[in-house]
N, CA, C and O atoms as CSV, one atom per row, in Angstrom:
chain,resi,resn,atom,element,x,y,z
A,1,MET,N,N,-57.707,-5.844,-10.466
A,1,MET,CA,C,-56.475,-6.366,-11.007
A,1,MET,C,C,-56.538,-7.893,-10.943
A,1,MET,O,O,-56.844,-8.454,-9.891
A,2,THR,N,N,-56.255,-8.560,-12.044
A,2,THR,CA,C,-56.288,-10.012,-12.082
A,2,THR,C,C,-55.025,-10.590,-11.459
A,2,THR,O,O,-54.060,-9.871,-11.202
A,3,ALA,N,N,-55.046,-11.910,-11.217
A,3,ALA,CA,C,-53.876,-12.565,-10.631
A,3,ALA,C,C,-52.663,-12.447,-11.541
A,3,ALA,O,O,-51.547,-12.266,-11.055
A,4,ILE,N,N,-52.857,-12.545,-12.848
A,4,ILE,CA,C,-51.736,-12.410,-13.793
A,4,ILE,C,C,-51.176,-11.004,-13.752
A,4,ILE,O,O,-49.958,-10.824,-13.755
A,5,GLU,N,N,-52.052,-9.992,-13.712
A,5,GLU,CA,C,-51.591,-8.605,-13.629
A,5,GLU,C,C,-50.821,-8.362,-12.342
A,5,GLU,O,O,-49.898,-7.548,-12.319
A,6,ARG,N,N,-51.185,-9.049,-11.278
A,6,ARG,CA,C,-50.486,-8.865,-10.005
A,6,ARG,C,C,-49.062,-9.396,-10.057
A,6,ARG,O,O,-48.184,-8.871,-9.372
A,7,ARG,N,N,-48.820,-10.422,-10.851
A,7,ARG,CA,C,-47.484,-11.007,-10.920
A,7,ARG,C,C,-46.531,-10.215,-11.798
A,7,ARG,O,O,-45.326,-10.212,-11.546
A,8,ALA,N,N,-47.035,-9.552,-12.809
A,8,ALA,CA,C,-46.181,-8.822,-13.747
A,8,ALA,C,C,-45.991,-7.388,-13.272
A,8,ALA,O,O,-46.952,-6.712,-12.907
A,9,ALA,N,N,-44.745,-6.933,-13.281
A,9,ALA,CA,C,-44.487,-5.533,-12.940
A,9,ALA,C,C,-45.113,-4.656,-14.014
A,9,ALA,O,O,-45.082,-4.996,-15.197
A,10,ARG,N,N,-45.672,-3.544,-13.606
A,10,ARG,CA,C,-46.264,-2.610,-14.552
A,10,ARG,C,C,-45.566,-1.272,-14.413
A,10,ARG,O,O,-45.242,-0.836,-13.308
A,11,LEU,N,N,-45.337,-0.625,-15.549
A,11,LEU,CA,C,-44.636,0.654,-15.587
A,11,LEU,C,C,-45.504,1.708,-16.257
A,11,LEU,O,O,-46.145,1.454,-17.277
A,12,TRP,N,N,-45.512,2.883,-15.666
A,12,TRP,CA,C,-46.135,4.059,-16.273
A,12,TRP,C,C,-45.032,5.076,-16.479
A,12,TRP,O,O,-44.261,5.346,-15.559
A,13,ARG,N,N,-44.944,5.645,-17.674
A,13,ARG,CA,C,-43.861,6.594,-17.959
A,13,ARG,C,C,-44.417,7.788,-18.719
A,13,ARG,O,O,-45.267,7.654,-19.600
A,14,ILE,N,N,-43.916,8.947,-18.354
A,14,ILE,CA,C,-44.270,10.181,-19.052
A,14,ILE,C,C,-42.999,11.011,-19.173
A,14,ILE,O,O,-42.150,10.998,-18.281
A,15,ARG,N,N,-42.877,11.718,-20.259
A,15,ARG,CA,C,-41.728,12.592,-20.471
A,15,ARG,C,C,-42.147,14.043,-20.284
A,15,ARG,O,O,-43.155,14.490,-20.831
A,16,VAL,N,N,-41.356,14.768,-19.503
A,16,VAL,CA,C,-41.594,16.195,-19.288
A,16,VAL,C,C,-40.911,16.933,-20.432
A,16,VAL,O,O,-39.682,16.929,-20.509
A,17,PRO,N,N,-41.665,17.561,-21.316
A,17,PRO,CA,C,-41.035,18.238,-22.454
A,17,PRO,C,C,-40.341,19.526,-22.053
A,17,PRO,O,O,-40.628,20.124,-21.016
A,18,GLY,N,N,-39.412,19.934,-22.917
A,18,GLY,CA,C,-38.779,21.234,-22.743
A,18,GLY,C,C,-37.628,21.273,-21.770
A,18,GLY,O,O,-37.070,22.343,-21.526
A,19,THR,N,N,-37.252,20.138,-21.204
A,19,THR,CA,C,-36.103,20.123,-20.312
A,19,THR,C,C,-34.978,19.352,-20.992
A,19,THR,O,O,-35.194,18.258,-21.513
A,20,LEU,N,N,-33.814,19.906,-20.985
A,20,LEU,CA,C,-32.653,19.350,-21.670
A,20,LEU,C,C,-32.983,19.147,-23.153
A,20,LEU,O,O,-33.728,19.942,-23.727
A,21,LEU,N,N,-32.449,18.114,-23.771
A,21,LEU,CA,C,-32.687,17.906,-25.196
A,21,LEU,C,C,-33.915,17.047,-25.468
A,21,LEU,O,O,-34.702,17.348,-26.366
A,22,THR,N,N,-34.078,15.986,-24.698
A,22,THR,CA,C,-35.169,15.052,-24.976
A,22,THR,C,C,-36.239,15.057,-23.900
A,22,THR,O,O,-37.227,14.334,-24.029
A,23,GLY,N,N,-36.086,15.819,-22.877
A,23,GLY,CA,C,-37.049,15.829,-21.783
A,23,GLY,C,C,-36.592,14.911,-20.662
A,23,GLY,O,O,-35.642,14.143,-20.814
A,24,THR,N,N,-37.272,15.002,-19.553
A,24,THR,CA,C,-36.970,14.183,-18.387
A,24,THR,C,C,-38.040,13.114,-18.260
A,24,THR,O,O,-39.232,13.420,-18.280
A,25,ALA,N,N,-37.625,11.868,-18.131
A,25,ALA,CA,C,-38.577,10.780,-17.943
A,25,ALA,C,C,-38.948,10.674,-16.472
A,25,ALA,O,O,-38.087,10.747,-15.595
A,26,VAL,N,N,-40.231,10.504,-16.216
A,26,VAL,CA,C,-40.732,10.213,-14.881
A,26,VAL,C,C,-41.426,8.858,-14.988
A,26,VAL,O,O,-42.330,8.678,-15.804
A,27,THR,N,N,-40.997,7.909,-14.158
A,27,THR,CA,C,-41.490,6.539,-14.252
A,27,THR,C,C,-42.004,6.074,-12.896
A,27,THR,O,O,-41.407,6.351,-11.856
A,28,VAL,N,N,-43.123,5.363,-12.931
A,28,VAL,CA,C,-43.661,4.711,-11.741
A,28,VAL,C,C,-43.747,3.226,-12.047
A,28,VAL,O,O,-44.262,2.830,-13.093
A,29,ARG,N,N,-43.243,2.405,-11.135
A,29,ARG,CA,C,-43.295,0.950,-11.287
A,29,ARG,C,C,-44.134,0.384,-10.152
A,29,ARG,O,O,-43.984,0.785,-8.998
A,30,LEU,N,N,-45.016,-0.547,-10.487
A,30,LEU,CA,C,-45.834,-1.236,-9.495
A,30,LEU,C,C,-45.536,-2.719,-9.577
A,30,LEU,O,O,-45.694,-3.335,-10.630
A,31,ASP,N,N,-45.105,-3.291,-8.466
A,31,ASP,CA,C,-44.947,-4.736,-8.324
A,31,ASP,C,C,-45.990,-5.176,-7.310
A,31,ASP,O,O,-45.942,-4.774,-6.148
A,32,ALA,N,N,-46.921,-5.991,-7.747
A,32,ALA,CA,C,-47.987,-6.419,-6.851
A,32,ALA,C,C,-48.108,-7.938,-6.865
A,32,ALA,O,O,-48.031,-8.571,-7.918
A,33,SER,N,N,-48.294,-8.498,-5.704
A,33,SER,CA,C,-48.534,-9.933,-5.572
A,33,SER,C,C,-49.872,-10.106,-4.855
A,33,SER,O,O,-50.580,-9.134,-4.594
A,34,GLU,N,N,-50.198,-11.326,-4.548
A,34,GLU,CA,C,-51.458,-11.591,-3.846
A,34,GLU,C,C,-51.453,-10.998,-2.435
A,34,GLU,O,O,-52.511,-10.698,-1.883
A,35,ILE,N,N,-50.258,-10.828,-1.852
A,35,ILE,CA,C,-50.202,-10.398,-0.449
A,35,ILE,C,C,-49.524,-9.053,-0.231
A,35,ILE,O,O,-49.620,-8.491,0.860
A,36,ASP,N,N,-48.841,-8.525,-1.243
A,36,ASP,CA,C,-48.077,-7.293,-1.035
A,36,ASP,C,C,-47.992,-6.505,-2.339
A,36,ASP,O,O,-48.115,-7.070,-3.426
A,37,ALA,N,N,-47.786,-5.224,-2.219
A,37,ALA,CA,C,-47.565,-4.369,-3.391
A,37,ALA,C,C,-46.551,-3.299,-3.007
A,37,ALA,O,O,-46.591,-2.752,-1.905
A,38,ARG,N,N,-45.642,-3.011,-3.935
A,38,ARG,CA,C,-44.649,-1.959,-3.743
A,38,ARG,C,C,-44.617,-1.095,-4.979
A,38,ARG,O,O,-44.914,-1.550,-6.084
A,39,MET,N,N,-44.253,0.158,-4.782
A,39,MET,CA,C,-44.123,1.090,-5.892
A,39,MET,C,C,-42.761,1.746,-5.827
A,39,MET,O,O,-42.166,1.878,-4.757
A,40,TRP,N,N,-42.274,2.156,-6.992
A,40,TRP,CA,C,-41.039,2.916,-7.099
A,40,TRP,C,C,-41.308,4.103,-8.000
A,40,TRP,O,O,-42.026,3.987,-8.993
A,41,VAL,N,N,-40.735,5.243,-7.658
A,41,VAL,CA,C,-40.815,6.441,-8.491
A,41,VAL,C,C,-39.399,6.789,-8.910
A,41,VAL,O,O,-38.490,6.820,-8.081
A,42,ALA,N,N,-39.212,7.051,-10.199
A,42,ALA,CA,C,-37.905,7.446,-10.713
A,42,ALA,C,C,-38.069,8.706,-11.538
A,42,ALA,O,O,-38.989,8.810,-12.350
A,43,VAL,N,N,-37.177,9.665,-11.331
A,43,VAL,CA,C,-37.176,10.910,-12.102
A,43,VAL,C,C,-35.816,11.035,-12.758
A,43,VAL,O,O,-34.794,11.072,-12.073
A,44,GLY,N,N,-35.795,11.102,-14.091
A,44,GLY,CA,C,-34.538,11.224,-14.817
A,44,GLY,C,C,-33.902,9.879,-15.082
A,44,GLY,O,O,-34.451,8.827,-14.755
A,45,ALA,N,N,-32.730,9.942,-15.685
A,45,ALA,CA,C,-32.001,8.728,-16.051
A,45,ALA,C,C,-31.211,8.198,-14.864
A,45,ALA,O,O,-31.070,8.871,-13.843
A,46,GLY,N,N,-30.706,7.003,-15.012
A,46,GLY,CA,C,-29.891,6.425,-13.961
A,46,GLY,C,C,-30.694,5.534,-13.049
A,46,GLY,O,O,-31.785,5.082,-13.396
A,47,HIS,N,N,-30.150,5.289,-11.888
A,47,HIS,CA,C,-30.751,4.336,-10.965
A,47,HIS,C,C,-31.324,5.020,-9.731
A,47,HIS,O,O,-31.335,4.435,-8.648
A,48,ARG,N,N,-31.796,6.241,-9.883
A,48,ARG,CA,C,-32.381,6.956,-8.743
A,48,ARG,C,C,-33.857,6.575,-8.634
A,48,ARG,O,O,-34.703,7.143,-9.324
A,49,ARG,N,N,-34.156,5.617,-7.769
A,49,ARG,CA,C,-35.527,5.181,-7.564
A,49,ARG,C,C,-35.892,5.340,-6.099
A,49,ARG,O,O,-35.087,5.048,-5.214
A,50,LEU,N,N,-37.083,5.794,-5.854
A,50,LEU,CA,C,-37.575,5.939,-4.491
A,50,LEU,C,C,-38.628,4.858,-4.246
A,50,LEU,O,O,-39.701,4.903,-4.849
A,51,PRO,N,N,-38.344,3.890,-3.375
A,51,PRO,CA,C,-39.349,2.866,-3.081
A,51,PRO,C,C,-40.423,3.434,-2.159
A,51,PRO,O,O,-40.127,4.198,-1.241
A,52,LEU,N,N,-41.665,3.053,-2.413
A,52,LEU,CA,C,-42.793,3.525,-1.616
A,52,LEU,C,C,-43.744,2.369,-1.322
A,52,LEU,O,O,-43.980,1.518,-2.180
A,53,SER,N,N,-44.286,2.343,-0.116
A,53,SER,CA,C,-45.398,1.437,0.152
A,53,SER,C,C,-46.632,2.041,-0.502
A,53,SER,O,O,-46.601,3.195,-0.930
A,54,ILE,N,N,-47.694,1.292,-0.583
A,54,ILE,CA,C,-48.926,1.828,-1.181
A,54,ILE,C,C,-49.431,3.020,-0.363
A,54,ILE,O,O,-49.870,4.014,-0.940
A,55,GLY,N,N,-49.379,2.938,0.949
A,55,GLY,CA,C,-49.795,4.060,1.787
A,55,GLY,C,C,-48.952,5.304,1.561
A,55,GLY,O,O,-49.479,6.414,1.485
A,56,GLU,N,N,-47.644,5.118,1.453
A,56,GLU,CA,C,-46.753,6.250,1.185
A,56,GLU,C,C,-47.036,6.851,-0.191
A,56,GLU,O,O,-47.009,8.072,-0.351
A,57,ALA,N,N,-47.308,6.003,-1.187
A,57,ALA,CA,C,-47.619,6.506,-2.535
A,57,ALA,C,C,-48.888,7.352,-2.512
A,57,ALA,O,O,-48.947,8.404,-3.148
A,58,TRP,N,N,-49.907,6.893,-1.778
A,58,TRP,CA,C,-51.130,7.689,-1.670
A,58,TRP,C,C,-50.866,9.023,-0.970
A,58,TRP,O,O,-51.431,10.047,-1.357
A,59,ALA,N,N,-50.021,9.020,0.047
A,59,ALA,CA,C,-49.702,10.263,0.753
A,59,ALA,C,C,-48.977,11.240,-0.176
A,59,ALA,O,O,-49.282,12.432,-0.166
A,60,VAL,N,N,-48.021,10.756,-0.978
A,60,VAL,CA,C,-47.315,11.612,-1.937
A,60,VAL,C,C,-48.305,12.156,-2.967
A,60,VAL,O,O,-48.266,13.339,-3.305
A,61,PHE,N,N,-49.186,11.298,-3.460
A,61,PHE,CA,C,-50.207,11.707,-4.424
A,61,PHE,C,C,-51.072,12.834,-3.851
A,61,PHE,O,O,-51.316,13.836,-4.522
A,62,LYS,N,N,-51.526,12.666,-2.630
A,62,LYS,CA,C,-52.377,13.667,-1.980
A,62,LYS,C,C,-51.634,14.987,-1.790
A,62,LYS,O,O,-52.170,16.048,-2.111
A,63,LEU,N,N,-50.415,14.932,-1.276
A,63,LEU,CA,C,-49.670,16.158,-1.004
A,63,LEU,C,C,-49.259,16.881,-2.286
A,63,LEU,O,O,-49.335,18.107,-2.354
A,64,LEU,N,N,-48.824,16.133,-3.304
A,64,LEU,CA,C,-48.488,16.773,-4.577
A,64,LEU,C,C,-49.729,17.407,-5.204
A,64,LEU,O,O,-49.656,18.507,-5.753
A,65,GLY,N,N,-50.865,16.718,-5.124
A,65,GLY,CA,C,-52.101,17.266,-5.666
A,65,GLY,C,C,-52.487,18.575,-4.985
A,65,GLY,O,O,-52.867,19.541,-5.646
A,66,GLU,N,N,-52.386,18.596,-3.666
A,66,GLU,CA,C,-52.710,19.819,-2.923
A,66,GLU,C,C,-51.762,20.956,-3.276
A,66,GLU,O,O,-52.190,22.094,-3.474
A,67,ALA,N,N,-50.466,20.641,-3.354
A,67,ALA,CA,C,-49.477,21.676,-3.669
A,67,ALA,C,C,-49.629,22.165,-5.108
A,67,ALA,O,O,-49.535,23.366,-5.364
A,68,LEU,N,N,-49.861,21.256,-6.040
A,68,LEU,CA,C,-50.003,21.650,-7.443
A,68,LEU,C,C,-51.283,22.422,-7.706
A,68,LEU,O,O,-51.360,23.195,-8.661
A,69,ASP,N,N,-52.274,22.222,-6.876
A,69,ASP,CA,C,-53.547,22.922,-7.055
A,69,ASP,C,C,-53.376,24.438,-7.022
A,69,ASP,O,O,-54.127,25.157,-7.680
A,70,VAL,N,N,-52.411,24.923,-6.276
A,70,VAL,CA,C,-52.205,26.371,-6.172
A,70,VAL,C,C,-51.393,26.936,-7.338
A,70,VAL,O,O,-51.277,28.154,-7.475
A,71,THR,N,N,-50.826,26.057,-8.183
A,71,THR,CA,C,-49.991,26.538,-9.291
A,71,THR,C,C,-50.779,26.822,-10.567
A,71,THR,O,O,-50.219,27.350,-11.527
A,72,GLY,N,N,-52.057,26.484,-10.594
A,72,GLY,CA,C,-52.863,26.746,-11.783
A,72,GLY,C,C,-53.211,25.480,-12.534
A,72,GLY,O,O,-53.101,24.377,-11.999
A,73,ASP,N,N,-53.635,25.643,-13.786
A,73,ASP,CA,C,-54.051,24.517,-14.607
A,73,ASP,C,C,-52.861,23.629,-14.979
A,73,ASP,O,O,-51.742,24.117,-15.140
A,74,PRO,N,N,-53.111,22.324,-15.115
A,74,PRO,CA,C,-52.017,21.425,-15.494
A,74,PRO,C,C,-51.586,21.646,-16.940
A,74,PRO,O,O,-52.393,22.062,-17.772
A,75,PRO,N,N,-50.314,21.370,-17.246
A,75,PRO,CA,C,-49.847,21.508,-18.631
A,75,PRO,C,C,-50.480,20.440,-19.523
A,75,PRO,O,O,-50.976,19.424,-19.035
A,76,ALA,N,N,-50.458,20.675,-20.807
A,76,ALA,CA,C,-51.111,19.796,-21.778
A,76,ALA,C,C,-50.555,18.376,-21.754
A,76,ALA,O,O,-51.310,17.424,-21.951
A,77,PHE,N,N,-49.248,18.208,-21.518
A,77,PHE,CA,C,-48.671,16.868,-21.609
A,77,PHE,C,C,-49.169,15.914,-20.522
A,77,PHE,O,O,-48.979,14.706,-20.656
A,78,VAL,N,N,-49.791,16.400,-19.464
A,78,VAL,CA,C,-50.312,15.509,-18.425
A,78,VAL,C,C,-51.805,15.251,-18.563
A,78,VAL,O,O,-52.384,14.516,-17.763
A,79,ARG,N,N,-52.419,15.835,-19.548
A,79,ARG,CA,C,-53.871,15.666,-19.721
A,79,ARG,C,C,-54.256,14.401,-20.472
A,79,ARG,O,O,-55.409,13.977,-20.400
A,80,SER,N,N,-53.322,13.788,-21.190
A,80,SER,CA,C,-53.648,12.568,-21.928
A,80,SER,C,C,-53.371,11.345,-21.064
A,80,SER,O,O,-52.459,11.363,-20.237
A,81,PRO,N,N,-54.153,10.282,-21.249
A,81,PRO,CA,C,-53.958,9.070,-20.447
A,81,PRO,C,C,-52.588,8.435,-20.698
A,81,PRO,O,O,-52.029,8.553,-21.788
A,82,VAL,N,N,-52.062,7.770,-19.686
A,82,VAL,CA,C,-50.799,7.051,-19.797
A,82,VAL,C,C,-51.125,5.565,-19.686
A,82,VAL,O,O,-51.725,5.126,-18.705
A,83,THR,N,N,-50.735,4.806,-20.681
A,83,THR,CA,C,-51.007,3.374,-20.700
A,83,THR,C,C,-49.838,2.623,-20.070
A,83,THR,O,O,-48.691,2.822,-20.471
A,84,PRO,N,N,-50.116,1.752,-19.078
A,84,PRO,CA,C,-49.019,1.016,-18.462
A,84,PRO,C,C,-48.474,-0.053,-19.399
A,84,PRO,O,O,-49.178,-0.567,-20.268
A,85,THR,N,N,-47.207,-0.368,-19.197
A,85,THR,CA,C,-46.560,-1.448,-19.937
A,85,THR,C,C,-46.056,-2.484,-18.941
A,85,THR,O,O,-46.030,-2.231,-17.736
A,86,SER,N,N,-45.661,-3.632,-19.436
A,86,SER,CA,C,-45.129,-4.656,-18.558
A,86,SER,C,C,-43.615,-4.734,-18.616
A,86,SER,O,O,-43.023,-5.645,-18.037
A,87,LYS,N,N,-42.981,-3.799,-19.302
A,87,LYS,CA,C,-41.516,-3.784,-19.367
A,87,LYS,C,C,-41.002,-2.494,-18.835
A,87,LYS,O,O,-39.791,-2.279,-18.801
């Protein structure tokens, strides 16, 4: 990650199809500086955001991966890459 990328917040967003009318948005935001990085996870509309340290984000990633592994193959909508944005 370059110094410029570290200063700009980056967002990754994916929509879960088939829920409600337009789907549920799941968003991850990364704010990184030269000395610190924080992440937020948001599910759905509104201001429900869960702040996470990088260590906590890795722990959630690991535990969700382990739990999802027993549910079978991932759905098609998560198989394509998600490009981050700066807004």
